[in-house]
Structure formats: C-alpha cells, structure tokens
C-alpha positions as CSV (number, residue, x, y, z in Angstrom):
1,X,13.0,-11.9,22.1
2,X,9.7,-12.5,23.8
3,X,6.7,-12.4,21.6
4,X,3.2,-11.4,22.7
5,X,0.1,-12.6,20.8
6,X,-3.3,-11.1,21.6
7,X,-6.6,-12.7,20.8
8,X,-10.3,-12.3,21.7
9,X,-11.1,-8.9,20.2
10,X,-14.1,-8.2,18.1
11,X,-17.4,-6.4,17.7
12,X,-19.7,-6.4,20.7
13,X,-22.9,-4.5,21.7
14,X,-22.8,-2.0,24.6
15,X,-23.3,-3.6,28.0
16,X,-21.9,-6.9,26.9
17,X,-18.6,-8.6,27.8
18,X,-15.5,-9.7,26.1
19,X,-12.3,-11.4,27.2
20,X,-8.9,-10.7,25.8
21,X,-6.0,-13.1,26.0
22,X,-2.3,-12.5,25.5
23,X,0.1,-15.4,25.2
24,X,3.8,-14.8,25.8
25,X,6.7,-16.9,24.5
26,X,9.7,-17.8,26.6
27,X,10.4,-19.4,29.9
28,X,10.3,-16.5,32.4
29,X,6.7,-15.3,32.2
30,X,6.2,-15.5,35.9
31,X,8.8,-12.7,36.4
32,X,7.2,-10.3,34.0
33,X,4.9,-7.4,34.8
34,X,2.1,-7.6,32.2
35,X,-0.6,-5.3,31.2
36,X,-3.0,-3.9,28.6
37,X,-3.0,-0.5,26.9
38,X,-5.4,0.8,24.3
39,X,-5.4,3.4,21.6
40,X,-8.5,4.8,20.1
41,X,-8.5,6.6,16.7
42,X,-7.1,10.1,17.1
43,X,-6.0,9.5,20.7
44,X,-2.8,8.6,22.5
45,X,-2.2,5.1,23.8
46,X,-3.4,4.8,27.4
47,X,-3.0,2.4,30.2
48,X,-5.9,0.1,30.9
49,X,-4.6,-2.3,33.5
50,X,-1.3,-3.9,34.7
51,X,-0.5,-6.8,36.9
52,X,2.8,-7.4,38.6
53,X,4.7,-10.7,38.9
54,X,3.2,-10.9,42.4
55,X,-0.3,-10.5,41.2
56,X,-0.9,-6.8,42.2
57,X,-3.1,-4.9,39.7
58,X,-3.6,-1.3,38.7
59,X,-6.5,0.0,36.7
60,X,-7.4,3.2,34.8
61,X,-10.2,5.0,36.5
62,X,-12.3,4.7,33.4
63,X,-12.4,0.9,33.6
64,X,-12.4,0.3,37.4
65,X,-15.2,-2.0,38.5
66,X,-15.8,-3.1,34.9
67,X,-12.5,-4.7,33.8
68,X,-10.4,-7.3,35.5
69,X,-6.9,-8.3,34.7
70,X,-5.5,-11.8,35.6
71,X,-2.6,-14.0,34.7
72,X,-2.0,-17.8,34.5
73,X,1.7,-18.4,34.8
74,X,1.3,-22.1,33.9
75,X,0.0,-21.0,30.5
76,X,2.2,-17.9,30.0
77,X,-1.0,-15.9,29.5
78,X,-2.5,-12.7,30.8
79,X,-6.2,-12.0,30.4
80,X,-8.5,-8.9,30.4
81,X,-12.1,-9.6,31.3
82,X,-14.1,-6.6,30.1
83,X,-17.7,-6.2,31.3
84,X,-20.3,-3.6,30.8
85,X,-18.6,-2.4,27.7
86,X,-19.2,1.1,26.5
87,X,-18.8,2.7,23.0
88,X,-15.9,4.7,24.4
89,X,-14.0,1.4,25.1
90,X,-13.6,1.0,21.3
91,X,-9.9,0.9,20.6
92,X,-7.0,-1.3,19.6
93,X,-5.9,-3.1,22.7
94,X,-2.2,-3.9,23.1
95,X,-0.6,-6.4,25.4
96,X,2.5,-5.2,27.2
97,X,5.3,-6.9,29.1
98,X,8.0,-5.4,31.2
99,X,11.0,-6.7,33.0
100,X,13.6,-4.3,34.3
101,X,13.9,-1.7,31.6
102,X,12.8,-4.0,28.7
103,X,9.3,-3.5,27.3
104,X,7.6,-5.5,24.6
105,X,4.3,-4.8,22.9
106,X,2.0,-7.1,21.1
107,X,0.5,-6.4,17.7
108,X,-2.8,-5.3,19.1
109,X,-6.4,-6.6,18.8
110,X,-9.4,-4.4,17.8
111,X,-12.3,-4.1,20.2
112,X,-15.4,-2.3,18.8
113,X,-18.4,-1.6,21.0
114,X,-21.4,-0.6,18.9
115,X,-25.0,-1.4,18.5
C-alpha cells in the first residue's frame, strides 16, 4: 500500500508564497499520476492540480498562473508551489496518487491565508 505524506502547510499572509511537498512510498512512483486537491470548511473537495507520469499538468481555473505542480521522480516527491496566495486558498490540501483505477490520498496539510 503506497503511503503519501504531505508537508509544507502553515499560516501565510495574502500575496505570499508557500510550497507543499508530498512524499510517496514504494518503487513505482514514476508511473503514478499525482496531484493536489483541497477542501475548505463547508465545501466539497476540489481539484487544484494534477501531473501525469509524463509530466503533463492540469490546473483549476482558480489557481492558473499562481500555482505550479512539479514532480521529482528521483525523490518520489510531488510539489505544489503556491504564489500570490489569497484568503480563498485557505483549505486542507490533500496529495493524490492514481494508477489505473487505484487512488490513494494523503492525510492532508492545512494552508491558512490570513493577515
């Protein structure tokens, strides 16, 4: 069972940046599609960004131009660089991994954007 461990969340002021990391266990990381979802209080979980095994990425409209997803297969890690953060980006951010029909979620990391 692949495990995903997120890190990098915290409290940040509007307009500042934060970088999330998600480390995956196992030996087949390079074959996984990876991504980030988020869930704010009282809202449904929503896609933030995904990246395929080949490096193609997809972003939610709300984060395009501000967030960037990347992966380092040598470190079994996927990253989410978040710039120009807004209060509405406040949420628990979950790492996500998919291969075939198998999906795994991380435990989540809280990101709070507030002055």
